C-alpha positions in Angstrom: -42.9 47.1 46.1 -43.0 48.9 43.0 -40.5 51.1 43.8 -37.5 48.5 42.4 -39.0 47.7 39.8 -39.7 50.9 38.3 -36.5 51.4 38.9 -35.3 49.0 37.3 -37.5 50.2 33.9 -41.1 48.6 35.3 -44.5 50.8 34.9 -47.2 50.3 37.5 -50.7 50.1 35.8 -53.2 49.2 38.5 -52.6 49.2 42.6 -55.1 48.5 45.2 -55.5 49.8 48.8 -58.3 50.3 50.8 -57.1 52.4 53.9 -57.9 56.0 52.9 -54.5 57.3 54.7 -52.3 54.6 53.0 -53.9 55.7 49.5 -53.0 59.4 50.2 -49.7 58.0 51.1 -49.5 56.6 47.6 -51.4 58.8 46.0 -48.3 62.2 47.3 -45.7 59.5 46.4 -46.4 57.9 42.7 -49.3 60.4 41.6 -51.9 58.0 41.2 -54.7 57.1 43.8 -54.8 53.6 43.9 -58.2 51.6 43.3 -60.1 50.4 46.7 -60.9 46.9 48.5 -59.6 44.8 46.0 -62.4 41.9 47.3 -64.8 44.7 45.6 -62.8 44.7 42.0 -63.4 42.4 38.7 -60.7 40.3 38.2 -61.1 41.1 34.4 -61.3 45.0 35.1 -57.0 44.6 36.0 -55.3 45.6 33.1 -52.9 43.1 31.8 -49.4 42.8 33.1 -46.1 41.1 33.4 -45.5 40.8 37.1 -48.1 40.9 40.0 -46.6 42.2 43.4 -48.9 41.9 46.3 -48.8 41.5 50.5 -51.6 40.0 51.7 -52.3 40.7 55.4 -49.8 39.2 57.5 -51.9 39.3 60.8 -54.0 36.2 60.9 -50.6 34.4 60.4 -48.4 36.2 63.0 -47.6 35.7 66.3 -49.1 38.8 67.6 -52.0 38.4 65.5 -52.8 34.7 67.2 -52.2 32.9 64.6 -55.9 32.3 63.1 -54.7 32.2 59.5 -57.8 31.2 56.9 -60.1 31.1 60.0 -59.3 34.9 59.8 -61.5 36.8 57.2 -58.4 39.1 56.2 -56.4 36.0 55.5 -59.1 34.8 52.8 -57.4 37.6 51.0 -54.9 35.4 49.4 -57.9 33.5 47.5 -58.3 37.2 45.9 -54.3 37.5 44.6 -55.3 33.8 43.2 -58.2 34.9 41.4 -56.0 37.6 39.6 -53.5 35.1 38.9 -55.8 33.0 37.6 -57.8 35.7 35.0 -55.0 37.6 34.1 -52.3 35.0 34.0 -49.0 37.6 34.4 -45.6 35.9 33.4 -44.4 36.5 36.8 -45.1 37.5 41.0 -43.8 38.4 44.4 -45.7 37.9 47.3 -44.7 38.7 50.8 -45.6 38.0 54.3 -44.6 37.2 58.0 -41.9 33.9 58.0 -45.2 32.5 60.4 -46.8 32.3 57.1 -44.5 28.7 56.5 -45.1 27.0 60.2 -48.8 28.3 60.6 -51.1 25.1 61.2 -48.0 22.6 61.2 -47.6 23.7 57.5 -50.9 23.0 56.4 -51.4 26.7 55.6 -48.8 27.4 53.4 -49.0 23.4 51.9 -52.7 25.1 50.7 -51.0 28.2 49.3 -48.0 26.3 47.2 -50.9 24.0 45.9 -53.4 26.7 44.7 -50.4 28.5 42.4 -49.2 25.5 41.5 -52.5 24.3 39.9 -52.3 27.8 38.2 -49.4 26.5 36.2 -46.7 28.4 38.3 -43.0 27.5 38.6 -43.1 28.8 42.5 -40.2 29.4 44.8 -39.7 31.2 48.4 -37.2 31.9 50.8 -37.3 33.3 54.0 -34.9 36.6 53.9 -33.8 39.1 56.9 -33.6 42.9 56.0 -30.4 42.7 58.5 -28.8 41.5 55.4 -29.6 43.6 52.9 -28.0 46.7 54.7 -31.0 48.2 56.8 -30.2 48.1 60.5 -33.5 46.3 61.3 -33.7 42.6 61.8 -37.2 41.6 59.6 -37.7 38.2 58.5 -40.4 38.1 55.4 -41.1 35.3 53.5 -41.4 36.0 50.5 -43.0 34.0 47.4 -41.8 34.0 43.6 -43.4 32.5 40.7 -43.4 32.5 37.2 -45.8 30.8 34.5 -42.7 29.5 33.0 -40.5 27.0 34.0 -37.9 28.8 34.8 -35.0 28.3 36.9 -34.8 30.7 40.0 -33.0 31.4 42.7 -33.1 34.0 45.7 -30.3 36.3 46.6 -28.0 36.3 49.2 -27.4 38.9 51.5 -23.7 39.9 52.8 -24.9 40.4 56.6 -23.8 44.3 56.4 -25.7 46.7 57.0 -26.2 50.7 58.2 -25.1 51.5 61.8 -27.8 53.5 63.6 -25.7 56.7 63.4 -26.7 56.5 59.7 -29.9 56.3 60.7 -31.1 58.4 63.0 -31.6 62.0 63.5 -29.8 64.1 66.2 -32.6 64.8 69.6 -32.8 67.9 68.8 -34.4 67.8 65.3 -36.9 65.2 67.0 -40.9 66.3 67.9 -40.4 66.2 71.4 -43.8 64.8 71.5 -42.0 61.9 70.3 -39.5 61.2 73.5 -41.2 59.2 76.4 -42.1 60.7 80.1 -39.1 60.0 82.8 -42.0 57.2 84.1 -41.4 55.0 80.9 -37.5 56.1 80.6 -36.6 55.0 84.2 -38.6 51.3 84.3 -36.6 50.8 80.8 -33.7 51.6 82.5 -34.3 49.2 85.5 -35.7 46.5 83.8 -32.8 46.2 81.5 -30.0 43.9 82.1 -27.5 44.7 79.8 -25.3 47.7 80.2 -26.5 50.1 77.8 -24.7 51.7 74.4 -25.5 54.4 72.2 -26.8 54.8 69.5 -29.2 51.8 70.1 -32.6 50.6 70.4 -34.3 49.5 72.7 -37.2 46.7 72.3 -39.5 45.7 74.9 -41.0 42.1 73.9 -44.4 40.4 75.1 -43.1 39.4 78.1 -41.8 42.8 78.7 -37.7 42.2 78.8 -35.8 44.8 77.5 -33.3 44.6 74.6 -29.9 46.9 73.7 -29.7 46.8 70.2 -27.3 48.2 67.6 -30.7 47.6 65.3 -33.9 47.6 65.1 -36.3 44.6 66.0 -39.2 44.3 62.9 -41.1 47.7 62.6 -44.6 46.4 63.8 -48.1 47.9 62.6 -49.9 47.1 65.9 -47.1 47.8 68.3 -47.0 49.4 71.6 -46.3 53.1 71.0 -43.5 52.1 73.2 -42.4 48.9 71.6 -39.2 50.5 70.2 -37.2 53.5 72.0 -33.9 55.0 70.4 -31.4 55.1 73.3 -34.1 54.4 75.6 -35.4 57.6 75.7 -37.8 58.2 72.0 -39.8 56.8 70.0 -38.4 56.6 66.0 -39.2 59.9 64.2 -41.4 59.3 60.8 -37.7 59.9 58.7 -36.3 57.3 60.7 -38.9 55.0 60.4 -38.9 55.1 56.6 -35.3 55.3 56.2 -35.5 51.6 58.3 -37.3 50.3 55.6 -34.9 51.6 53.5 -37.1 54.5 51.3 -35.9 57.0 49.6 -34.8 60.4 51.3 -37.5 62.2 48.9 -40.4 60.2 49.9 -43.2 62.5 51.7 -44.4 62.1 54.8 -48.5 63.4 54.2 -49.8 61.7 57.2 -49.5 62.0 61.2 -46.8 59.9 63.5 -49.6 57.1 64.2 -50.5 56.1 60.7 -46.7 56.5 59.6 -46.2 54.1 62.0 -48.7 51.9 60.6 -47.5 52.7 57.3 -44.5 51.6 57.7 -44.8 48.4 59.9 -47.2 46.8 56.9 -44.5 47.9 54.4 -41.7 46.2 53.0 -37.8 46.9 53.2 -37.0 48.5 49.7 -33.3 47.0 49.3 -34.6 43.0 50.0 -37.0 43.7 47.2 -34.5 45.4 45.0 -32.3 42.5 45.3 -35.3 40.0 44.6 -36.1 42.3 41.3 -33.1 41.9 40.1 -32.8 38.5 40.2 -36.7 37.6 38.4 -35.9 40.1 35.9 -32.6 38.2 34.7 -34.5 35.2 35.3 -37.0 36.3 33.0 -34.6 37.8 30.7 -32.7 34.8 30.2 -36.0 32.5 29.8 -36.8 35.1 26.7 -32.9 34.6 25.1 -33.8 30.5 25.7 -37.4 31.3 23.4 -35.1 33.6 20.9 -32.6 30.8 20.4 -35.5 27.9 19.9 -37.6 29.8 17.4 -34.0 31.3 15.7 -32.8 27.1 15.3 -36.6 26.3 13.9 -36.2 28.8 11.5 -33.1 27.7 10.3 -34.2 24.3 10.2 -37.4 25.5 7.6 -34.8 27.3 5.8 -32.7 24.1 5.5 -35.5 22.4 4.4 -36.5 24.4 2.0 -32.6 24.5 0.6 -32.8 20.2 0.9 -36.4 20.1 -0.9 -35.7 22.3 -3.6 
């Protein structure tokens, strides 16, 4: 989430991540070793900042995670975001989660989240956005929650619905690790289950019911999905670089972990172009608010000067 904000002139002053493999990836790409478990970090020790970026665990609210919500201890990590916002009072925040968060427990969970953010004094907006609408060949619907400490008007970006063809994402098969190719048994099984006429390039998706879809894009990358959840052209798993491209990471992003860990990390990550579009809108909204403040200050000074002249 920080990549777009840094490209727009921001500077990261603090990061937290407890998984040692994710810490390693972060260190080699951003030159900073993230702090550990956020639940054990005193909010007062976190540097002052203007914008807080966070994604709290989605498994408690997702279909795959059986939708336990706040009954799952991972779900309570939202309250760590809350305590940091309360202590540091940043000008804005951006949170991300699975779209099921909005409907979990008949909407009660999301109502709790919204009410707590509002009680902190933030103006809050939310929208479900799909990575497919922002240039990536990945159907990834996520809810984004934006908040401002001041009553700032904000509108989420609208994608144009155009996404890169898979040919711009996929690597040639002869450049892919042979270990990523599915066994003959799996490939044959997928082909037999496939009810549609295959086309190429494509990504074959198997859902929980065992049905096979042949698509010109990828279904959402998932951290805990079956190893054969997605098969490129029905024959192999996506490579590490392909996984990063499906999330919109820059080409120079370093891969320093094995494919198992990278699948987990990209599945837990965000679609960079979506955050880029939101970041631009957020910074523009903050900038416009600053202009209003400046105009108000100038008007106050003008009125004070006029008062001095009249009184004189």
